[in-house]
N, C-alpha and C positions, 0 to 999 in steps of 0.2 A: 286513415288519417288521426292525427295527434288531436288532443281536446284544447278547441279553441278558448282562449283567453280575450274577456272582454270588457272595457270597463265605460259603462254608460254614463256623460257627464248632463247633471240637471238641473240646472239654476234659476226657470223662472218655472213657476206654479204649473201656466198653462202647457206646459210641456213634460208633462207626468203620462196625461192620456196614451200622447204617442210611444213615449219611453215603456211604460207600462205592455203598451201591445207588441213593441220592436221584440220586447226580452221574451213573450210571450208565444210569438211567432216564431223568433230563435230556437225556443228549446221544444215546438214542438218540431221545428226540421230538422235539428241533431239530437234532439234527445237532454233529457236533466243530465247525465254524464256526458257527454259531446261537449260543454261547453265551460267553465270556470267564470261567469258571472258577476261582478262587480257593480253597485250603482252608487254613485259618491253624488249626492245632492249639495246645493253651498247656496249662496241669494237669499232672493225669496222663495226659494224652491222650496225650504225646510217646512216652510208653514203647512204645507200636504201632510206630515203627519199629525195632525189635528184634524184630518178628513175621514171622519171613519170608515165611509165608502172606498177611498181610495189605500187606508192601510189595512184592510181585509184584501184586498186585492194584492198587497205588496205582502202580508203573511202567508198567503197561499204561495208566491214567488218563493219565498225564502224556507217555504217548507221544500220545496223544490231544491235547493239548493245556494240560491240567488243571496251571495251576503250586500243589506245597506246599509251606506255607510253616512252618516251630516256630518257637515264641518261645525265644529264647536264656533269658533269667531264669527258666523252666519247666524246663529242659534242665537249667540250676546246681540251682535246688531240688531237683532231683528225685536228684542224685548228693548234696547236702547231707544229704538226707533218710534216707539211707543205705537209701533205696528199689531203685536204679538207677542207675548211672553210663552214662550214653551220651559218646565221643566224640565232640565235633564231626566231628572231623578222616573221621571211619568212617563220617557218616551216608550215608544214599544219596545217588546221586549226582544225584539228580530234586531232592532236596531240598531248601530256601535255609532260612536262619533268619534272623528280623528281632529286633531288641534285646528289644522289647516286643511279646508278642502284641496287650495292648488298646489298642496305638495302632496298630498295621498294622490292627484295624476299623474302628478312629474314622476312620483314612485311606481306606479303602477304602468304608465308606458315604457319607464327604463327597465319594468322587470319583461315589458314583450305584449303586453296588453294592448291590444286595438283601442282605441278611441272612438266611442258615440257619441255625438250630440244631439238626440233629437231635436 
């Protein structure tokens, strides 16, 4: 079987636990080399990068090859709304930032990634 390619889309903070469990289960099933996993967060879900407990799980998954990406527009909008200001320079080292989450989702799907929204 060829390597699976999947993008998990997390746009609501409460969905993180399900998403992280789904990814853990996927890697348990196919192995770390059996899937190329990207997690794209946008909207309020970017708040999770300020949650040390969730970040710890994300770091463990990143060490296994999972790529985490956050939407720059969402980071900025979160701050503009007064909810939470996250300094992009202080984000966890494993986290990449893309200009627009929706564009990244479209690109990944065009590249053949399966789309999962936990």
